[in-house]
TORLUM-313797 format. One record per residue: x, y, z of N, C-alpha, C in turn; residue in three letters. Coordinates in steps of 0.2 Angstrom, whole numbers, plus 5000, padded with zeros to 4 digits. Example, Ala and Ser with C-alpha at 12.3 -4.5 7.8 and 13.67 -1.06 7.14 Angstrom:
<atoms>
506649725039506249785039506649845039ala;506449895035506849955036506450005039ser;
</atoms>
This chain:
<atoms>
501248655106501248605100501448645094met;501848615090502048645083502048595078lys;501748615072501748575066502148615061leu;502748585059503148625054503248575048thr;503148605042503248575036503348615030ala;503548595024503648635018502948635015asn;502548585016501848585013501348545017ser;500748555017500248515021499648505016ile;499448445015498848435011498448385015his;497848405018497448365022496848345017ile;496948285014496448265009495848245012arg;495848185016495248155019495248155026leu;495748175029495848165037495648235040gly;495948245046495848305049496448325054asn;496448385056496848415061496348445066ile;496448415073495948435078496348455084thr;496148515087496448535093495848555098ala;495748525103495148535107494548515104gly;493948525107493348505104492848565106asn;492248565104491748615105491548625112pro;491648575117491548585124492148595128thr;492748575125493348585129493848615125thr;493948685126494448725122495148695123asn;495548705118496248695118496648755120phe;496948755126497248815129497948825128tyr;498248775125499048785124499148825117arg;499748835116499848865109499948815104asn;499648825098499648775093499848815086phe;500448805084500848835079500848795073val;500648815067500648785061501148825056ile;501748805055502248835051502448805045gln;502348845039502448825033503148855031ile;503648815029504348835027504448835020asn;504948865018505148865011505348925008gly;505648925002505948984999505549004993asn;505549064992505149094986505349054979lys;506049034979506249004973506148924973ala;505848894978505748824978505348804973asp;505448734971505048704966504248704968asn;503848714963503148724964502848654964gly;502248644967501848584967501148604964tyr;500848554961500148564958499648534963tyr;499148574966498648544970498148514966ile;497948554961497448534956497648574949asp;497248564944497448594938497448674938pro;497148704943497148774943497648804949ile;497648774954498048794960498748764960val;499248804961499948784961500348834966ala;500848804969501248844974501848814976gly;502348844979502948814981502848804989asn;502348834992502248814999501448815000lys;501148765003500448765003500248735010tyr;499648755011499248725017498548715014phe;498348655012497748645009497348595013val;496748605014496248565018495648545014ile;495648485012494948465009494648415013thr;494948405019494648365025494348415029gly;494648415036494448465040494948485045ser;494848555047495348585052494848605057leu;494948585063494548595069494948625075asn;494948695076495348725081494848755086leu;494848725092494348755097494748785103asn;494748845104495048885109494748945110gly;495148985113494849055115495249105110val;494849125105495149175100495049245102ala;495549285101495549355102494949385099pro;494749445101494249485098494449505091thr;495049535091495349565085495849515082thr;495649485077496149435074496449455067val;496149505064496449545059496349615059thr;496849655057496849725056497249745051thr;497349815050497749845045498249895048val;498749905044499249955046498950025045leu;499050075049498850135048499350185046thr;499950155046500550195044501050135041lys;501450155036501950105033502450085038thr;502550025039503049995043503649975039ala;504249995041504849985038505349935042phe;505749905038506249855041506549895047ile;506549855053506949885059506449925063gly;505849945061505449985065505249945072asp;505249975077505149945084504349955086lys;504049995082503350015083502950005077val;502349975077501849975071501250005073ile;500850035069500250075070499750035066asn;499250005070498649965067497950005069val;497449985065496850015066496449985072ala;496649925074496249895080496649845083ala;496649835090497049785093496749775100ser;496049765100495649765106495949725112ile;496149665111496349625117496949585116asp;497449615112498049585111498449605118trp;498949555119499249555126500049555124lys;500449585128501149575128501349505127ile;501749485123501949415122501549375116gly;500949405114500649385108501049385102asp;500949335097501349335091500949375086thr;501249415082500849455076501249425070leu;500849425065501049405058500849455053val;501349485050501249535045501249505038leu;500849525034500849495027500849555022ser;501149535017501149595012500449615009pro;500449675006499749695003499749674996ser;500349644993500349624986500249684981phe;500349744984500349794979501049804976ser;501549774978502149784976502449714976asn;502749684970502949614970503549604975ser;503949664977504549654981504349644988lys;503649644990503449644997503449564999glu;503449524994503349454996503949414993tyr;
</atoms>
């Protein structure tokens, strides 16, 4: 299952996959598209962005989560690298999808 959009705002409704007694065992991908230069949107008087996923309703994802869901690089990764070094990856398997995000210490990272 894949949900793709330039922006998502769940104001009063919900997105639900599985329930507390029956896990959702398939892949569920939420992909937010857009470019850095796209026009921005105001969510409220304080928050604005050109790509957003805002939930003021509810997001209920029930499945089997890996033990390690976040970690940090232990060595700088460069474009084209075939190997990355991370602090922890307890139960990751071949075929799992990894998402790398910038550290925001350098504006060119994002």
